C-alpha angles and dihedrals in degrees: 000000000000094000089072090065098046094092091062094038120108116269113259095200140314127259132193121229109237100182144352097207099130119178096205111014135046108243101153089089093062105027129059121205111244096017121124117234131195114242112221099173137358138200132181092274107020140051118207112212141161101259131198091284091062093245133106114268132179117225136173113267092237091077090065140061 
């Protein structure tokens, strides 16, 4: 269960949120436009970051620069 250790893992890089206009899910509660987030893991489609709640969340890459 590697995802349980991601919060303490070293940061891979930082990304900036460019929008929260989601077509299907509500992300404006946990992401802030213009804020930098620490990337803890990444796949082809998703970026796993520490969001505004302080927990790891997986989001589509199109929300970030």
